[in-house]
C-alpha positions in Angstrom: -20.2 92.3 199.4 -19.4 93.7 195.9 -17.4 91.7 193.4 -14.6 94.3 193.6 -14.4 93.9 197.5 -14.4 90.1 197.2 -11.4 90.2 194.8 -9.5 92.6 197.0 -10.1 90.4 200.1 -9.1 87.3 198.1 -5.9 89.0 196.9 -5.1 90.0 200.4 -5.5 86.5 201.7 -3.3 85.0 198.9 -0.6 87.7 199.3 -0.7 87.2 203.1 -0.2 83.4 202.7 2.7 83.9 200.3 4.3 86.4 202.7 3.9 84.1 205.6 5.3 81.1 203.7 8.2 83.2 202.5 8.9 84.4 206.0 8.9 80.8 207.4 11.3 79.7 204.6 13.6 82.7 205.1 13.9 82.1 208.9 14.7 78.4 208.6 11.2 77.1 208.9 10.6 73.4 209.4 12.4 70.9 207.2 10.4 68.6 204.9 11.0 65.1 206.5 9.1 63.1 203.9 6.3 60.5 204.6 6.2 59.0 208.1 5.3 55.6 209.2 5.0 53.8 212.5 7.5 51.2 213.7 8.5 49.5 216.9 11.7 50.5 218.6 13.4 49.4 221.7 12.9 51.9 224.6 15.1 51.7 227.7 14.6 53.2 231.2 17.2 55.1 233.1 17.1 57.2 236.3 17.7 60.9 236.4 17.5 62.6 239.9 15.4 59.8 241.3 12.8 59.4 238.5 12.7 57.1 235.5 13.1 58.6 232.1 12.7 56.6 228.8 15.4 56.7 226.1 16.5 55.3 222.8 20.0 54.0 221.9 20.8 55.0 218.3 24.6 55.3 217.8 27.8 54.6 219.6 31.5 55.3 219.1 32.5 51.7 219.9 32.4 49.2 217.0 32.1 46.3 219.4 29.1 47.8 221.2 27.4 48.8 217.9 27.6 45.2 216.7 26.4 43.8 220.0 23.5 46.3 220.4 22.6 46.2 216.7 22.9 50.0 216.4 24.9 52.4 214.3 28.6 52.6 214.7 29.7 56.2 214.6 33.5 56.7 215.1 33.1 60.5 215.0 31.1 60.4 218.2 34.3 59.3 219.9 35.8 62.8 219.3 33.0 64.5 221.3 34.4 66.0 224.5 32.4 67.1 227.5 29.3 64.9 227.1 27.5 64.4 230.4 27.9 61.0 232.0 25.6 58.0 231.8 26.3 55.3 234.4 25.9 51.7 233.5 26.1 49.0 236.2 28.3 45.9 235.5 28.3 42.6 237.5 26.2 42.4 240.6 23.7 45.2 241.1 20.7 46.0 243.2 17.3 44.7 242.0 15.7 47.2 239.6 19.0 49.0 238.9 19.1 50.6 235.5 21.4 53.2 234.1 21.7 56.6 235.7 21.9 59.9 233.7 24.1 62.6 235.1 23.9 66.4 234.9 21.0 66.9 232.5 17.7 65.8 230.8 15.4 67.4 228.2 14.1 70.8 229.2 17.4 71.8 230.8 19.6 74.3 229.0 22.6 72.0 228.9 20.7 68.9 227.6 22.3 66.8 224.9 21.4 63.3 223.6 25.1 62.4 223.7 26.5 60.6 226.8 29.9 59.6 228.0 29.7 55.9 229.1 30.8 55.2 232.6 30.8 51.6 234.0 30.0 51.1 237.6 31.0 48.0 239.5 30.3 47.3 243.2 33.4 46.2 245.1 33.6 42.6 246.5 31.9 42.3 249.9 29.7 45.4 249.4 25.9 44.8 249.2 24.6 46.8 246.2 21.9 49.3 246.8 19.6 50.9 244.3 21.1 54.1 243.0 18.9 56.6 241.3 21.0 59.8 241.4 24.4 60.5 240.0 25.5 62.2 243.2 24.9 59.0 245.1 27.1 57.1 242.7 29.9 59.7 243.2 29.5 59.5 247.0 29.6 55.7 247.0 32.8 55.8 244.9 34.4 58.3 247.3 33.4 56.0 250.2 35.2 53.1 248.4 32.1 51.0 247.9 32.2 50.9 244.1 34.4 51.8 241.1 33.5 54.0 238.2 35.4 53.6 234.9 35.3 55.9 232.0 34.9 53.7 228.9 35.9 56.5 226.5 32.8 55.7 224.5 30.1 58.2 223.5 26.5 57.1 223.1 23.8 58.8 221.2 20.8 58.0 223.5 18.1 60.7 223.4 15.7 60.8 226.3 12.2 60.6 224.8 10.1 60.7 227.9 10.9 62.6 231.2 9.5 60.8 234.2 8.0 62.4 237.3 
């Protein structure tokens, strides 16, 4: 390859790289996040439509819960309307019962990491059963077996692993 051809090829590569970089920047691109590091975080499990997902708990609109859970208090989260429900069982519960996500999970078009906290309590005299689906919670409430209370608290709890 002649020297002239080499210079033309090199110029084309450089110009192409500049154009690609400029295009990525102009279209939003990827933000610079800074250096990364590894750390340990608490990961929780919750059911969605019968399978276990893993999630984090990062922020909450309740000052009391934030202090108790050692997470961020975010009063503005309390103004979010229409968040999907996350059901938390209080008092006696079936063995292995964990929270239950309602309506969505990652990969669905309506997914959001924000959840409206609903507390579930079995009524006296009712033997708790393991509930893994939000529709089963709704059905048990309609049958008078348990109560569901809206706590008017919004939780930022992104699902990080979708189970099978």
